[in-house]
Structure formats: structure tokens, C-alpha cells
N, C-alpha and C positions, 0 to 999 in steps of 0.2 A: 515117110517114116523117119528118115534121117533129118528132115527139116524140123519135125516136132522135137527130136532129141536135142537139136542145136538150140532151140528156144528154151527147153528145160534147163540146159546147161547154163545159158546166159542168165536165167532167172536165179539159179542157185548161186552164181558168182555175185550177182547184185545183192542178194540177201546176206551173203557172207561179208561183203564190204560194209553194209549197214550195221551188221552186228558188231564188227570190229570197231566201227566209229562210235557206237554207243558204249563200248566198254572203256573208252578212253577217260582220263580224269577230267571231270567237268571243271569249267572255269569257276573261280571263287565268286560266289554271289556276294553282293555288297552287304557288309555287316556281319558275315560269318567269319569265324576264326580260320586264318590261313595256315595255322601251325607255326607261324613265326612268333618270336617273343614280342609281346606288346610293350610300348613305352610306359614307364612308371607314371602314375597320376601325379599332378602338381600337388604339393603339400597344402593342406587347408590351414586357415588361421592367419593372423597378421603378426605373429611374433610375441615376445614377452611383454607384459604390462607392468607398469610401475606399482609396487605395493604401497599400501597406505602406511605412513610413518608417523603422522601427527598424533600426539598423546603418548607415544612410546619413548623409552629411554634411547639415548644415543647408541648405546651398545646393542640394543635390540634392533634398532633401525639398520645398523651396519650388517647384522646377521641376515636380515630380510633382503637386503640389496645384493649381497654377494652372489646368490644363485642366479640373479637376473643380469647384473652388469659387472664386468671385471674391474672397472675403475674404482679407486677408493672414494668414499663419501667425503665431500667437503663440508666441514662443520664450522659454524660461526655463531656468535652470540646474537640473540634476537634484539638486545638492547645496545644502542650505539655507545653508551657510556659505561657498559659493564664488560670487562675483558673476559674472553673465554678461558676457562681453567684448562691446564694441561691435561688433567684427568677429568674429563667431562662425560664419562661413560654413563653416569646416573642423571645427567641433565635431561630435560624433557624437550621433545621436538614440538615446536609451535608452527613452523612453516616448512614446506618441502617443495623442491623443484627438481624434476617435473611433478605435476600433480598426480594423485593416486589414480590408478586405472588408465593412465596415459600409455599408449604403445611406445616402446623404447627400442633403440637399436644398441648394438654392442659398444658403440663409441660414445654413448650418451653420458653426460656428467650429472651427478646428483648433489644437490646442495640442501642442507638442513640448517634451520635457525633454532637455537636452543636457549632455554632459561634454566637457571640453577634450581635445585629442588626447593619447593615452597614458594617460588616466585611466579606470579601470574604472567601469562603471555600478553604481550602488548597488542594494541589494535592493528599495528602494522610493523613489519620488520624494520629495524633501524631506529625505532623510537628511543626516547630518553627515559630511563627509570627514575633518575634524580634530577630535580631542577638545577639549572646552572647556578654556580656559586655567586653570591652577591645580589641575587634577585630577591626582591621583597614582594610579598603578596599585594595585590592591587587594593588600594584604599577606596572606600565608597566615595562618590563625588559629594562635595558640599553643596547643599541646595542653595541656589541663588535667589535673591529677593525678586519678587514679582514686580513688574512695572507699576510705579505709583506707590509702592510700599517700601519703607526703609529696610535695610538689612538687619537681621536679628543681631542684637548685641551679644558679644561673647562674654561669658561670665568672667568677672575679675578674680584674679588669684588672691588667696588670703581671706580670712574671715572678716566679715563686716562688723565693726565695733558697735557695741550696744549704744543706742542714743542716750544722751544725758541732758541735764539742764543746760541752758545756754550760757549761764554764768558760772559753770563749774570750772574748777581749776585743780591741778594736781601738783604737789610739791616735787614729786619724783615719779619715775616710771613704775616703781614698785606699788605706789599708791594707785596709779592708773590701772595696773594689771589686777590689783585686788578688787577694784571696782568693776572689772570686766570691760573696760573701755579701750584697752590697748589692742592693736595700734591705733593711734589717733592721727587722722589726716588733716592737713592744713585746711582750715575753714570749718572743721567740726568742733563741737563744744569740748573744751578741755585741752585743745592744742595750744602749745606754747613753744617758743623758740628754745627755751632752756631744756625742753624734753627732746628736741630734735637735734641731736649732737652733730649728725652728718649733714644737716640742712638739706635733706632730700624731700621734704614735704610730708614725711611720715614720722611721727613721734612714737617713741617706745616700740620700734619695730624689731 
């Protein structure tokens, strides 16, 4: 009888131990909240991007850049031979660096190339709007004679006198001009030394 009671007591003690062990706080399973503050997630995105400035005025471009980058915008003339005006707020942006939509950091520099109102943008920054002084337009080449053919004769300056009779003669240049023969070259009808005062071979010139 006492042996059965001892066995019962031992069983009750064992049951109590198991019950107390089950009431303890279970270990945190992996993936469940442990009650401790979690670390903040990494911020998404790659930072600010460069706004598009081409086609806008210089003043508008500066307003768009200010919220993105703290550095002042560096402005320059798009034409190498056109100085940038001190008040260029209404000049138009033709080129920008960095390009639009490019991710930028806080220490990035912005450069814009401008043209005056009404002036078209060049094909590339640093071009010349006006040709250099003293330059002359290119002249078309003179066609050269083909092999075996003489060069074309250049037209002579001055009108060609009207032909007259071989034995014609004039007393003075007024008479030769009235007849439409002046000027008269040496060898032509009507030429005379007394009509060629400067003896240059052309009478009544």
C-alpha cells in the first residue's frame, strides 16, 4: 500500500515538472518578431536627377537646379565669338552638363551654354557665329582647258570698233567717234599716228 502511494507521488512530481517547463517562454522562432526594435530599411532610389534645361531661359534653368544642387550654375555663351551679357536671364539654354535625367550628387557642377534671344543654337558649343574678319567667300575654280584644246580666250575689255573701209581716214577723233569707229587700234582701218597722241597703239581711246 505504501509502495503504491510512493509511485503515485513520484508521478505527480514528474507531471508538475513537465507542466512548469511547458509554461516557460519559448525560444523565438526564426522570422518572428522578438519584441526588439527592428533596424530601419535602406532608403530606395538613387538620389536626385538632373532636370532638363535645354530650350528654357537662363533664369528658369537656375530655378530648376536650385532644389537639386546647391552650387551656382555656370553660364557661358554658346558661340565662341559672342560674349555673354552680364544680364543673361532671358538668354536660351542650348547645351547643358550634366545631361537631363542624369543622377547627380550634391557636389556636382552644372554648366549651361546660352544664346541671345532670337539667335539660333549652333551645331556644337564653342562655334563661331560670325566669320573671321578679312575672310572672303570661296571663288569657283576656273575650268582648265582639256588636253589637246587651247584655253578659252578671255574677252577683251572695251567695245570693239565697227569695221570700216580699208582706205578710210579720219581728220580727228571727233570724226572717228561720229562714225562709230573709235577707239581704233593699230592695224585697223582708220588708224593714224596723229590720232594716237600717247602712241599706245589705240587711237581716240
